[in-house]
C-alpha positions as CSV (number, residue, x, y, z in Angstrom):
1,X,0.0,0.0,0.0
2,X,2.7,2.5,0.9
3,X,5.3,1.5,-1.7
4,X,6.1,3.5,-4.8
5,X,7.2,1.5,-7.8
6,X,10.5,2.4,-9.6
7,X,9.9,5.1,-12.3
8,X,6.8,6.5,-10.5
9,X,7.0,10.1,-9.5
10,X,6.7,10.7,-5.8
11,X,4.7,14.0,-5.6
12,X,3.3,13.9,-2.1
13,X,4.9,13.3,1.3
14,X,3.2,12.2,4.4
15,X,5.1,13.8,7.3
16,X,4.5,12.0,10.6
17,X,5.6,12.7,14.2
18,X,4.4,10.6,17.1
19,X,4.8,12.2,20.6
20,X,4.9,9.2,22.9
21,X,5.0,10.7,26.3
22,X,7.8,12.5,28.2
23,X,10.3,13.7,25.7
24,X,10.0,10.6,23.4
25,X,9.1,11.2,19.8
26,X,9.5,9.4,16.5
27,X,9.3,11.0,13.1
28,X,9.3,9.7,9.5
29,X,8.1,10.5,6.0
30,X,6.5,8.3,3.3
31,X,6.3,9.3,-0.4
32,X,3.1,8.8,-2.5
33,X,2.4,9.2,-6.2
34,X,-1.0,10.9,-5.6
35,X,-2.7,13.1,-3.0
36,X,-5.5,10.6,-2.7
37,X,-3.1,7.8,-1.6
38,X,-1.5,10.1,0.9
39,X,-4.8,11.2,2.4
40,X,-5.9,7.5,2.7
41,X,-2.7,6.7,4.6
42,X,-3.2,9.8,6.8
43,X,-6.8,8.7,7.6
44,X,-5.4,5.2,8.6
45,X,-2.8,6.8,10.9
46,X,-5.5,8.8,12.6
47,X,-7.5,5.6,13.2
48,X,-4.3,4.0,14.7
49,X,-3.8,7.0,17.0
50,X,-7.4,6.7,18.2
51,X,-6.9,3.0,19.0
52,X,-3.6,3.6,20.7
53,X,-5.2,6.3,22.9
54,X,-8.0,3.9,23.9
55,X,-10.5,6.8,23.6
56,X,-11.3,8.9,20.5
57,X,-11.1,12.2,22.4
58,X,-7.5,11.6,23.5
59,X,-6.1,11.9,20.0
60,X,-4.7,15.3,19.3
61,X,-3.6,16.5,15.9
62,X,-2.6,20.0,14.6
63,X,-6.2,20.7,13.8
64,X,-7.3,20.3,17.4
65,X,-5.8,22.0,20.5
66,X,-4.6,19.6,23.3
67,X,-6.6,19.6,26.4
68,X,-5.0,21.2,29.5
69,X,-2.5,18.9,31.1
70,X,-2.6,16.4,28.2
71,X,-4.6,13.2,27.8
72,X,-4.1,9.9,29.6
73,X,-5.2,6.4,28.8
74,X,-7.1,4.3,31.3
75,X,-3.9,2.9,32.7
76,X,-2.7,6.4,33.6
77,X,0.0,6.5,30.9
78,X,0.1,9.5,28.5
79,X,-1.9,9.0,25.3
80,X,0.2,9.2,22.1
81,X,-0.1,12.4,20.1
82,X,-0.1,12.3,16.4
83,X,1.1,15.2,14.2
84,X,0.7,14.3,10.5
85,X,0.2,16.1,7.2
86,X,0.3,15.4,3.5
87,X,2.4,17.9,1.5
88,X,3.1,18.4,-2.2
89,X,6.8,18.1,-3.0
90,X,6.6,20.6,-5.8
């Protein structure tokens, strides 16, 4: 799903950063040939973030401000925070 074949132009990048609690983060980027493919992957990431947070309202993205003090899962650990966007490489 995320692979680009040789010779295909990679026009869109999905830029992803996960904030995992404390000062722990992980970032990566994935190239896509179309905006639609990038947006589908972004939607799947948001679904993953909701599942990891255990509650839909604990997921924070750039479109929504984080609640005061941050969100926590039912076990008391901080909920992961996803920051992700599709950008045109041109």
